[in-house]
Residue frames as qw, qx, qy, qz and C-alpha x, y, z in Angstrom:
[[0.000, 0.891, 0.454, 0.000, 0.00, 0.00, 0.00],
 [0.405, 0.458, -0.029, 0.791, 1.39, 3.41, -0.93],
 [0.174, -0.198, -0.451, 0.853, 1.57, 6.31, 1.50],
 [0.325, -0.042, -0.191, -0.925, -1.24, 8.03, -0.38],
 [0.603, -0.246, -0.679, -0.338, -3.41, 4.92, -0.07],
 [0.432, -0.262, -0.691, 0.517, -2.68, 4.75, 3.65],
 [0.021, 0.142, 0.230, -0.963, -3.70, 8.37, 4.09],
 [0.465, -0.085, -0.396, -0.787, -6.83, 7.84, 2.04],
 [0.581, -0.238, -0.775, -0.064, -7.74, 4.85, 4.23],
 [0.067, 0.053, -0.563, 0.822, -7.90, 7.01, 7.36],
 [0.313, -0.627, -0.673, -0.236, -11.17, 6.85, 9.22],
 [0.016, -0.396, 0.246, -0.884, -12.42, 9.68, 11.39],
 [0.422, -0.547, -0.712, 0.123, -14.12, 9.61, 14.77],
 [0.108, -0.632, 0.080, -0.763, -15.49, 12.45, 16.85],
 [0.592, -0.390, -0.627, 0.324, -15.07, 12.28, 20.60],
 [0.292, -0.705, -0.348, 0.545, -16.26, 15.08, 22.86],
 [0.266, 0.928, 0.111, -0.235, -16.43, 17.45, 19.88],
 [0.116, -0.708, 0.584, 0.379, -12.90, 16.70, 18.64],
 [0.886, 0.416, -0.110, -0.174, -12.19, 14.89, 15.37],
 [0.472, -0.553, 0.665, 0.172, -9.48, 12.24, 15.33],
 [0.648, 0.471, -0.514, -0.306, -7.93, 10.31, 12.48],
 [0.778, -0.292, 0.535, -0.150, -7.75, 6.55, 12.99],
 [0.541, 0.527, -0.621, -0.211, -5.35, 4.21, 11.19],
 [0.977, -0.178, -0.119, 0.007, -4.67, 0.55, 11.67],
 [0.561, -0.684, 0.385, 0.264, -1.33, -0.19, 13.31],
 [0.731, 0.123, 0.506, 0.441, -0.16, -1.87, 10.10],
 [0.367, 0.814, 0.270, 0.361, -1.01, 1.23, 8.05],
 [0.284, -0.949, 0.135, 0.019, 0.67, 3.49, 10.64],
 [0.684, -0.435, 0.463, 0.359, 3.85, 1.39, 10.54],
 [0.642, 0.417, 0.458, 0.452, 3.82, 1.40, 6.73],
 [0.130, 0.956, 0.130, 0.228, 3.46, 5.18, 6.74],
 [0.469, -0.818, 0.293, 0.160, 6.37, 5.56, 9.19],
 [0.743, -0.101, 0.502, 0.431, 8.54, 3.27, 7.05],
 [0.487, 0.693, 0.356, 0.395, 7.69, 5.32, 3.97],
 [0.098, -0.990, 0.035, -0.097, 8.57, 8.57, 5.75],
 [0.632, -0.593, 0.404, 0.291, 11.89, 7.12, 6.94],
 [0.707, 0.236, 0.484, 0.459, 12.69, 6.09, 3.36],
 [0.266, 0.889, 0.208, 0.308, 11.91, 9.59, 2.10],
 [0.357, -0.910, 0.203, 0.054, 14.12, 11.07, 4.82],
 [0.740, -0.297, 0.468, 0.381, 16.98, 8.67, 4.01],
 [0.605, 0.526, 0.402, 0.442, 16.74, 9.54, 0.31],
 [0.040, 0.980, 0.051, 0.189, 16.93, 13.25, 1.17],
 [0.559, -0.725, 0.344, 0.210, 20.02, 12.71, 3.33],
 [0.737, 0.023, 0.505, 0.449, 21.70, 10.78, 0.50],
 [0.423, 0.779, 0.308, 0.344, 20.76, 13.44, -2.06],
 [0.163, -0.979, 0.111, -0.053, 22.26, 16.21, 0.10],
 [0.683, -0.499, 0.435, 0.308, 25.43, 14.18, 0.71],
 [0.679, 0.265, 0.486, 0.482, 25.96, 13.63, -3.01],
 [0.208, 0.930, 0.172, 0.251, 25.26, 17.30, -3.73],
 [0.401, -0.868, 0.270, 0.117, 27.96, 18.22, -1.19],
 [0.738, -0.186, 0.512, 0.399, 30.33, 15.74, -2.81],
 [0.546, 0.620, 0.391, 0.405, 29.64, 17.18, -6.24],
 [0.024, -0.990, -0.010, -0.139, 30.18, 20.72, -4.94],
 [0.523, -0.715, 0.423, 0.188, 33.51, 19.57, -3.48],
 [0.416, 0.656, -0.559, -0.292, 34.64, 18.36, -6.88],
 [0.904, 0.068, -0.408, -0.107, 34.30, 14.72, -5.91],
 [0.335, 0.373, -0.679, 0.537, 36.74, 15.05, -3.02],
 [0.617, -0.492, -0.611, -0.071, 35.20, 13.22, -0.10],
 [0.494, -0.316, -0.417, 0.695, 37.26, 14.93, 2.60],
 [0.024, 0.070, 0.071, 0.995, 36.40, 18.40, 1.27],
 [0.472, -0.385, -0.497, -0.618, 32.73, 17.40, 1.30],
 [0.449, -0.465, 0.440, -0.623, 33.03, 16.49, 4.98],
 [0.936, -0.035, -0.286, -0.203, 32.83, 12.74, 4.45],
 [0.473, -0.647, 0.585, -0.126, 34.71, 10.65, 7.00],
 [0.424, 0.362, -0.820, -0.131, 36.84, 7.60, 6.28],
 [0.860, -0.272, -0.321, -0.289, 35.26, 4.34, 7.35],
 [0.716, 0.064, -0.532, 0.448, 38.47, 3.24, 9.07],
 [0.102, 0.293, -0.368, 0.877, 38.28, 6.34, 11.29],
 [0.497, -0.211, 0.179, -0.822, 34.70, 5.79, 12.47],
 [0.683, -0.055, -0.668, -0.290, 33.92, 2.07, 12.24],
 [0.346, -0.065, -0.788, 0.506, 34.72, 1.51, 15.93],
 [0.211, 0.039, 0.314, -0.925, 32.13, 4.15, 16.87],
 [0.660, 0.054, -0.215, -0.718, 29.29, 2.48, 15.00],
 [0.666, -0.254, 0.636, -0.295, 30.03, -0.95, 16.37]]
């Protein structure tokens, strides 16, 4: 199911005069996964733009060497 389909599947309830949107847990989790994917793609796009602006030089773009950080990420 696409993110748009998930949003279109929202049901609404009114409780004490307030409207709430209701999603199934599966739809909510799918929407969160989609948003995380969009965010990851944006991070990658910005990183490659920085690399391009640095003339392809990773250090000038602020990229770190794996050997220097691999112990930190476990």
